[in-house]
C-alpha positions as CSV (number, residue, x, y, z in Angstrom):
1,X,0.0,0.1,-0.1
2,X,1.2,3.4,-1.0
3,X,1.4,6.0,2.0
4,X,1.5,9.7,1.9
5,X,3.0,12.0,4.5
6,X,0.7,14.9,5.6
7,X,1.6,17.9,7.8
8,X,-0.6,19.0,10.5
9,X,-0.5,21.6,13.2
10,X,-0.3,20.5,16.8
11,X,-3.8,22.0,17.5
12,X,-5.1,19.8,14.6
13,X,-3.3,16.7,15.9
14,X,-4.8,16.9,19.0
15,X,-8.2,17.6,17.9
16,X,-8.2,14.5,15.6
17,X,-6.4,12.4,18.3
18,X,-9.3,13.1,20.6
19,X,-11.9,11.8,18.0
20,X,-9.8,8.7,17.3
21,X,-11.2,5.3,18.5
22,X,-8.7,3.4,20.4
23,X,-8.3,0.7,17.9
24,X,-8.3,3.0,15.0
25,X,-5.6,4.2,12.9
26,X,-5.5,7.8,11.8
27,X,-6.5,6.8,8.0
28,X,-9.4,4.9,9.3
29,X,-10.4,8.1,11.6
30,X,-9.9,10.6,8.5
31,X,-12.1,8.0,6.6
32,X,-14.7,7.8,8.9
33,X,-14.8,11.7,9.4
34,X,-15.3,12.2,5.7
35,X,-17.7,9.6,5.4
36,X,-19.8,11.1,7.9
37,X,-19.4,14.5,6.3
38,X,-20.8,12.9,3.2
39,X,-23.5,11.4,5.0
40,X,-24.7,14.8,6.5
41,X,-24.2,16.4,3.0
42,X,-26.8,13.5,1.5
43,X,-29.0,13.6,4.4
44,X,-28.6,9.7,5.0
45,X,-27.5,10.1,8.5
46,X,-31.0,11.5,9.2
47,X,-32.5,8.3,8.4
48,X,-31.2,6.5,11.3
49,X,-33.1,9.1,13.6
50,X,-36.3,8.2,12.0
51,X,-38.9,6.8,15.0
52,X,-36.5,7.3,17.8
53,X,-39.1,9.3,19.7
54,X,-41.9,7.3,18.7
55,X,-42.6,5.5,21.8
56,X,-41.2,8.1,24.1
57,X,-43.2,10.0,26.7
58,X,-40.9,13.0,26.0
59,X,-42.1,13.3,22.2
60,X,-45.8,13.0,23.6
61,X,-45.1,16.2,25.7
62,X,-43.4,18.0,22.6
63,X,-46.4,17.1,20.4
64,X,-48.8,18.8,23.1
65,X,-46.5,22.0,23.2
66,X,-46.7,22.3,19.7
67,X,-50.4,21.5,19.2
68,X,-50.9,24.4,22.0
69,X,-48.6,26.6,20.2
70,X,-50.4,26.2,16.8
71,X,-53.8,27.5,18.5
72,X,-52.2,30.8,19.5
73,X,-52.9,33.6,17.0
74,X,-49.8,35.0,15.6
75,X,-50.2,38.3,17.0
76,X,-49.9,36.8,20.3
77,X,-47.0,34.8,19.5
78,X,-45.3,38.2,18.8
79,X,-46.1,39.5,22.4
80,X,-44.5,36.2,24.0
81,X,-41.0,37.4,23.9
82,X,-39.6,33.7,22.9
83,X,-36.1,34.9,22.2
84,X,-33.4,34.7,24.5
């Protein structure tokens, strides 16, 4: 296998090292990070989250909040000052 040498700043090396799994080479790490970026760009990664809150009580509460918010007239929403 052909190998290439790349230069990294010490800061970049430290950041990469914190992301590296114990049994992973730096080449494998870079491949994994590039694949993750590609998945984000293609939105494939989001499909893995489909249904995660389906049987969750927290999701039921979120749905109630959203439904209640939909009932509030837009003019009233402006007076709630939701920005922090």
